C-alpha positions in Angstrom: 21.5 -28.5 -21.8 19.2 -25.5 -21.3 17.9 -24.4 -24.7 17.9 -20.7 -25.6 15.2 -18.6 -27.3 15.4 -15.1 -28.6 12.8 -12.7 -27.6 12.2 -9.6 -29.8 10.6 -6.6 -28.0 10.7 -3.4 -30.0 14.3 -3.0 -31.2 15.9 -5.3 -28.5 16.7 -8.9 -28.8 17.4 -11.1 -25.8 18.8 -14.6 -25.9 17.3 -16.3 -22.8 17.4 -19.8 -21.4 14.2 -21.7 -20.6 14.9 -21.1 -16.9 15.0 -17.3 -17.4 11.8 -17.4 -19.5 10.0 -19.5 -16.9 11.1 -17.1 -14.2 9.8 -14.1 -16.2 13.0 -12.2 -15.8 12.7 -9.8 -18.7 9.4 -10.2 -20.5 5.7 -9.8 -20.0 3.5 -12.9 -19.9 2.1 -12.1 -23.4 5.6 -11.6 -24.8 6.8 -14.9 -23.3 3.7 -16.7 -24.7 4.4 -15.3 -28.2 8.1 -16.3 -27.9 7.2 -19.9 -27.0 4.7 -19.9 -29.9 7.3 -18.7 -32.4 9.9 -21.2 -31.1 7.2 -24.0 -31.4 6.6 -22.9 -35.0 10.3 -23.1 -35.8 10.5 -26.6 -34.3 7.4 -27.5 -36.3 9.1 -26.5 -39.5 12.1 -28.7 -38.5 9.7 -31.6 -38.0 10.5 -31.7 -34.2 6.8 -32.2 -33.4 7.2 -33.3 -29.7 9.3 -30.3 -28.8 6.9 -28.0 -30.7 3.9 -29.4 -28.8 5.8 -28.7 -25.5 6.4 -25.0 -26.6 2.8 -24.5 -27.7 1.6 -26.0 -24.5 3.8 -23.6 -22.5 2.5 -20.7 -24.6 -1.1 -21.8 -23.7 -0.2 -22.0 -20.0 0.8 -18.3 -20.2 -1.9 -17.1 -22.5 -5.0 -18.7 -23.9 -4.9 -17.9 -27.6 -6.8 -19.5 -30.5 -3.7 -19.3 -32.6 -1.7 -21.3 -30.0 -4.5 -23.9 -29.9 -4.6 -24.1 -33.7 -0.8 -24.5 -34.0 -0.8 -27.4 -31.4 -3.8 -29.0 -33.0 -2.1 -28.9 -36.4 0.7 -31.1 -35.1 -1.8 -33.5 -33.6 -3.6 -33.6 -37.0 -0.3 -34.2 -38.9 0.4 -37.1 -36.6 -3.1 -38.5 -37.2 -4.1 -38.1 -33.6 -7.8 -37.8 -32.8 -9.1 -35.7 -29.9 -10.6 -37.8 -27.1 -14.4 -37.4 -26.6 
């Protein structure tokens, strides 16, 4: 099943499938990155760490942001994972 995400831009809210997001049908790259980051955070709060890491990684593919790296790193820290040298 294709998961949906809401994207808030100004006063408008869109409910988009992952396919639509990846095809950049409605949003700028920065907005899409932020949407994936926010969805990742929601998944983090629901202790769905694997899916959250996927969303943070997708956000990072779209935009290199220290916040996205931090959020993804926080999950690895919570899981007790150490970065490889």
